[in-house]
Every structure is written in C-alpha cells, then in structure tokens.
C-alpha positions in Angstrom: 0.0 0.1 -0.2 2.8 2.4 0.8 4.5 1.5 -2.4 1.4 2.3 -4.3 0.9 5.7 -2.6 4.5 6.6 -3.5 3.8 5.7 -7.2 0.9 7.7 -7.1 2.8 10.9 -5.6 5.3 10.3 -8.0 2.7 10.3 -10.8 1.1 13.6 -9.6 4.2 15.4 -9.1 6.0 14.6 -12.3 7.2 17.4 -14.0 6.6 19.9 -11.1 9.1 22.2 -9.9 8.0 22.5 -5.9 10.7 25.7 -5.7 8.0 27.7 -8.3 4.4 26.6 -7.1 2.8 29.2 -9.4 -0.3 29.0 -11.6 1.6 27.1 -14.3 2.6 24.3 -11.3 -1.3 24.2 -10.5 -2.4 23.5 -14.3 0.7 20.8 -14.5 -0.6 18.9 -11.3 -4.6 19.5 -12.9 -3.1 17.9 -16.0 -1.4 14.9 -14.3 -4.7 14.5 -11.9 -7.1 14.5 -14.7 -4.7 12.3 -16.9 -4.6 9.5 -14.5 -8.4 10.0 -13.6 -9.4 9.9 -17.2 -6.8 7.1 -18.3 -7.9 5.0 -15.7 -11.8 5.3 -16.3 -11.7 4.8 -19.6 -9.5 1.8 -19.4 -12.0 0.2 -17.3 -14.9 1.2 -19.4 -12.9 -0.1 -22.3 -12.3 -3.3 -20.8 -16.2 -3.7 -19.9 -17.1 -2.9 -23.4 -15.0 -5.7 -24.5 -16.7 -7.9 -22.0 -19.9 -7.3 -23.6 -19.0 -7.5 -27.0 -19.0 -3.8 -28.2 -15.8 -3.9 -29.8 -16.2 -0.3 -31.8 -17.1 1.5 -28.2 -14.2 -0.6 -26.5 -11.6 0.4 -29.2 -12.4 4.0 -28.8 -12.1 3.9 -25.0 -9.0 2.1 -25.3 -7.5 4.9 -27.8 -8.9 7.5 -25.4 -7.1 5.9 -22.5 -3.9 6.1 -24.5 -4.3 9.7 -25.5 -4.8 10.6 -21.5 -1.5 9.0 -21.1 0.1 10.7 -23.9 -1.0 13.7 -22.8 0.8 13.2 -19.5 3.9 12.1 -21.1 3.9 15.4 -23.0 3.6 17.5 -19.9 6.5 15.2 -18.4 9.0 15.4 -20.7 8.6 18.8 -22.4 7.0 21.0 -19.6 4.3 22.1 -22.4 1.4 22.8 -20.3 -0.6 24.2 -23.0 -0.2 20.9 -25.0 -0.9 18.6 -22.5 -3.7 20.3 -21.4 -5.2 20.6 -24.9 -4.7 17.1 -25.7 -6.7 16.0 -22.5 -9.4 18.4 -22.7 -10.1 18.3 -26.5 -9.6 14.2 -26.2 -12.2 14.2 -23.6 -14.7 16.4 -25.6 -14.3 14.1 -28.2 -14.8 11.1 -26.4 -18.2 12.6 -24.8 -19.5 13.9 -28.1 -19.1 10.2 -29.3 -20.8 8.7 -26.2 -23.8 11.5 -27.0 -23.9 10.2 -31.1 -23.7 6.4 -29.8 -25.3 6.3 -26.4 -22.3 4.4 -25.1 -23.4 1.4 -23.1 -27.4 1.1 -22.8 -27.4 4.9 -23.5 -25.9 5.9 -20.6 -22.7 7.4 -22.3 -24.2 10.9 -21.9 -24.1 10.8 -18.3 -20.0 11.3 -18.4 -20.4 14.7 -20.1 -20.3 16.3 -16.7 -16.7 15.8 -16.3 -16.2 18.2 -19.4 -17.0 21.3 -17.5 -14.7 21.2 -14.2 -11.7 20.1 -16.6 -12.2 22.7 -19.2 -12.2 25.2 -16.5 -9.3 23.9 -14.6 -7.2 23.3 -17.4 -8.0 26.7 -19.6 -9.0 28.9 -16.6 -12.5 31.1 -16.5 -12.4 32.9 -20.1 -11.3 30.0 -22.3 -12.7 27.5 -20.5 -16.0 29.3 -20.8 -15.2 29.4 -24.6 -14.5 25.7 -25.0 -17.7 25.0 -22.8 -20.1 27.0 -25.1 -18.5 25.4 -28.1 -19.0 21.8 -26.8 -22.7 22.7 -25.6 -23.4 23.9 -29.1 -22.3 20.5 -30.7 -23.8 18.3 -28.4 -27.1 20.5 -28.7 -27.2 20.5 -32.4 -26.6 16.3 -31.7 -29.5 15.9 -29.4 -31.9 18.3 -31.0 -31.9 17.9 -34.8 -34.7 17.1 -36.1 -35.9 13.4 -35.8 -32.4 12.5 -34.3 -30.9 12.2 -37.7 -27.2 13.2 -36.3 -27.7 10.3 -33.5 -27.1 6.8 -34.0 -29.3 5.8 -30.9 -32.4 7.9 -29.6 -33.1 9.5 -26.3 -36.4 10.5 -24.8 -37.0 14.0 -25.1 -37.3 14.8 -21.4 -34.2 13.0 -20.9 -32.3 15.3 -23.4 -33.7 18.5 -22.0 -32.8 17.8 -18.3 -29.3 16.3 -19.5 -28.7 19.7 -20.8 -30.2 21.7 -17.9 -28.1 19.5 -15.4 -24.8 20.3 -17.6 -25.5 23.9 -17.1 -26.1 23.4 -13.7 -22.6 21.8 -13.5 -21.1 24.6 -15.6 -22.3 27.2 -13.2 -21.2 25.9 -10.2 -17.8 25.1 -11.8 -17.5 28.4 -13.4 -18.5 30.3 -9.7 -15.5 27.9 -8.1 -12.8 28.8 -11.1 -14.0 32.9 -10.6 -13.4 32.3 -7.1 -10.0 30.6 -7.2 -8.9 33.2 -9.6 -10.1 36.2 -7.7 -8.6 34.4 -4.7 -5.3 33.7 -6.3 -5.1 37.4 -7.7 -5.3 38.6 -4.1 -2.8 36.4 -2.8 -0.4 37.3 -5.5 -0.9 41.1 -4.6 -0.7 40.5 -0.9 2.8 38.7 -1.8 3.9 41.5 -3.9 3.1 43.9 -1.3 5.2 41.9 1.3 7.9 41.5 -0.9 8.1 45.3 -1.5 7.7 46.0 2.3 10.7 43.4 2.9 12.8 44.9 -0.1 12.1 48.6 -0.2 12.4 51.5 2.1 9.0 53.1 2.7 10.4 56.7 2.8 12.6 56.9 -0.4 11.3 54.1 -2.3 14.6 52.8 -2.9 15.8 49.3 -2.5 16.9 48.9 1.4 19.8 47.4 2.7 18.7 44.0 2.3 17.6 44.2 -1.4 20.9 46.1 -1.9 23.3 43.2 -0.5 21.1 40.7 -2.6 21.6 42.6 -5.8 25.1 43.1 -5.1 25.8 39.6 -4.2 24.2 38.9 -7.7 26.5 41.7 -9.6 29.6 40.4 -7.7 29.2 36.7 -9.0 28.6 38.0 -12.5 31.8 39.9 -12.7 33.5 36.8 -11.4 32.1 35.3 -14.5 32.7 37.9 -17.0 35.8 39.6 -15.6 33.9 43.1 -16.3 34.4 45.7 -13.4 32.2 46.4 -10.7 32.2 49.4 -8.5 30.2 50.2 -5.2 29.6 54.0 -4.0 28.8 54.9 -0.5 27.1 58.4 -0.5 26.4 60.5 2.9 24.6 63.5 2.9 27.1 66.5 4.6 25.7 67.9 7.9 22.3 65.9 7.8 22.0 66.1 11.6 22.0 69.9 11.2 19.4 70.1 8.7 17.2 68.0 11.2 17.8 70.3 14.2 17.5 73.4 12.2 14.4 72.4 10.3 12.8 69.2 11.8 12.8 65.7 11.0 9.9 66.3 8.6 12.1 68.4 6.6 15.1 65.9 6.8 12.6 63.3 5.2 12.0 65.7 2.5 15.3 66.1 1.7 16.1 62.2 1.6 12.9 61.8 -1.0 14.0 64.6 -3.1 17.7 63.2 -3.4 16.2 59.9 -3.8 14.2 60.6 -6.9 17.3 62.6 -8.3 19.8 59.7 -7.9 17.3 57.6 -9.7 17.5 59.8 -12.7 20.9 59.7 -12.5 21.7 56.1 -12.8 21.6 53.5 -15.8 19.1 50.8 -16.1 21.7 48.1 -14.6 22.7 50.5 -12.1 21.2 50.2 -8.3 20.6 52.9 -5.9 19.8 52.1 -2.4 18.8 53.6 0.9 22.0 52.0 3.1 20.7 53.3 6.2 19.9 56.9 7.9 21.2 59.4 5.5 23.6 57.0 3.5 22.9 56.0 0.1 24.8 52.7 -2.0 25.3 53.1 -5.5 26.1 49.4 -7.4 27.8 50.3 -10.9 28.2 47.1 -12.8 30.7 47.1 -15.7 31.9 50.5 -14.4 35.6 50.8 -13.6 37.0 53.5 -10.8 37.7 56.2 -13.4 34.1 56.1 -14.9 32.7 55.7 -11.5 34.5 59.0 -10.6 33.1 60.8 -13.7 29.6 59.4 -12.6 30.1 60.7 -8.7 31.0 64.1 -10.1 27.8 64.2 -12.4 26.0 63.4 -8.9 27.9 66.2 -7.2 27.1 68.7 -9.8 23.4 67.6 -9.6 23.2 67.9 -5.9 24.5 71.5 -6.0 21.8 72.4 -8.4 19.1 70.6 -6.0 17.1 72.8 -3.7 14.5 71.3 -1.4 11.3 73.6 -1.0 9.9 73.1 2.8 7.5 75.4 4.3 8.5 78.4 2.4 12.2 77.9 2.3 14.8 76.1 0.2 17.2 73.7 1.8 20.2 72.8 0.0 23.0 70.1 1.0 25.9 68.4 -0.4 27.4 65.1 -0.3 30.4 63.3 0.1 31.4 59.8 -1.6 33.5 57.0 -1.0 34.2 55.0 -3.9 35.6 51.2 -4.2 36.2 48.9 -7.5 35.8 45.5 -6.5 38.5 42.9 -7.9 38.3 39.4 -8.1 40.0 38.8 -4.6 38.2 41.1 -3.1 34.9 39.8 -0.9 31.7 41.9 -0.9 32.3 42.9 3.0 35.8 44.1 2.2 34.6 46.2 -0.6 31.8 47.8 1.4 34.5 48.4 4.1 36.9 50.0 1.9 34.2 52.2 0.6 33.1 53.2 3.7 36.7 54.0 4.8 36.9 55.9 1.5 33.8 57.9 2.7 35.3 59.0 6.0 38.3 60.0 3.9 36.2 62.5 1.9 34.7 63.9 4.8 38.1 64.4 6.4 39.1 66.2 3.6 36.5 68.8 3.7 33.3 66.8 2.5 31.3 67.7 -0.7 33.8 65.2 -2.7 34.7 61.7 -3.7 37.6 59.8 -2.4 38.4 56.5 -4.5 39.9 53.6 -3.3 40.9 50.9 -5.3 40.5 47.4 -3.7 
C-alpha cells in the first residue's frame, strides 16, 4: 500500500517544480491528475465494453485512455502544459461527443459529459474554459435536438435530453463560480505577496531598495563580475551635515531631503545600476561594468546635480552636499571588504572637507 501511494505521488508530481509553485505549477498538477483519472476510467470502461462484445466502443475507449497517457507524457517530458492540457481536454470532449452520438453502453454514455465542465475550467481558466464549454454545448445540442434525431446513432427520450442539458448547465455554472472565486483569491494572494515583498525589499520613505535588497543585488552583480571579468564599483554616499538639517528645520524637512535626493539619484543612474538607501542618510550605488575612473566621473555628475538641487520646505529652500566613498571590487575582494573600503573612503572624503569623492581601489 505504501509503495502504491509513492507511485501515485510520483505520478501526480511528475514535471513539477516545487521551488516555483505558481499558476503553471497548478495547471501541471491538474493535467497529471486528470490524465490519471481519465486514463483509469476509460481503461476500465473499455475493458467492460470488450466483455460485453461492444468492440467499437471498446477500441475508442482504449484509444482515449492512451491519449490521456500521452498528454501526461508530453507534460512530463516537455513541460509544455498548454499542449498537454489541450490533448487531455479536447480528447475528452471528442469522446463525450461520441458517447452522445452512439449512446455508449445502454444509452448511459451522455451521463459522463458532466466531467467536461470542471476539466475545461481547471485546465484553461475561466474565460477560455467558458469558450470551450460554449462550443461543446452547441455541438451536443445540435446532435441531441436535430430534427428526428438524424445526427444520432441512437435515440433518447425528449425529457432526458432537456434535463441532461439543464444539468450540464448547472454543473457548468457551479464550476465557473468556483473557478472565478479561485482566480480572484489567487490574484488577491499574489497582490498581498507582492506587497510583502515590496515592504521587505524597499525603503518605505524613499521607495529605493533597502539594505537587504541592495545586498542581494550586490551579491548577484559580484558573481556576475567573477564570471565575466567586467568591472564592478560601489559608491557610498552620505549627506553632509544631515543632523544640522534635522536640528534646524525638523525631521520632516530631513525626510523631504531624503525623498528629493532619492528621486534625483534615480534619474542619474543607468538601467543596470542600483541605488539603495543604505541606512539613515547614507545611500549605496552599485555600478556594474564600471571601473573606478568611470565611477569617479559618475560621482562628479552626482555632486553637480545635488549642488543644483534645492528642496522646498515650508516656504524655504534647503540645499545640501554629499561626500562619496568609492571602491572598485576586484576578483580577490569579498563584498564585505569592498563595502568596508568604500566606507573608509567615505570617511576620507569627509576628513578632507566633505562635498567630494574619495576613490579607493580594492
């Protein structure tokens, strides 16, 4: 029993990436589940049809069982969930259309059509699933209600046909409502997750990356530098006499200065660069593919932009300057060493009179 359970779990989880449980993960799991259920049921139905001598129905059901297995195999080997879901859903609808046409065993074939609604909606989502179900409904209504049953190989009671369609519509409505609720809940969960991620990685005042996010990005750029041998430079930028701004104008004014400089910094960097609030009035710049000479040019651009910047606050204009410490990270330098040397360079810039940059090659 334990071995059988392990086999089933392995089947259901085939092709799934447990480290990325997203919507594609869910669809793959549903593909595996329905392929197993569809393959098992149709195989049993085919065997039963063979025992009673209905060889045509038996052959079609065995083919359907094999198609479900193919759908599973395609998902497992190629991870193409769209292809595998199409194989499973459209082979199911084709089989249901045939069962309505032929009646299956003792005209019980149409009773299986209720599987189509949840499968279509679970595999293709609400919008596309409803389109698939609408097409399927048009086809089976055409077969069932065509004059004199000319499109059927069997005959059904008129009341049975009407109630079959009403029942199918009811199941479709309930399945649609469930899928709508699931999609809405999933969307809400994603939004909450993104908000938590934003709160975890971004400074709420300046909207820049925080220290944690900056370290993560610096680690990524550091390892890319090791792979590509392209230069990488970090800059630590500190607002000169920031305490005096807070003492003179108040902490709200200090916050406005931080917000304004953060906006200014974002306009100065390239797409591949990162600027983060390192802590307090300190900012960290991460400059990939930039050596110390080009970083020095960049820092002068920052100095010039700040000198032109005035922060309006309560009918006043607050101006400020910055001191910058730089360090180009070399292959034999760790991230912590580089940050420490940039910090040393920053204090050197302050000691030399502030409002300047002190480069220091690691």
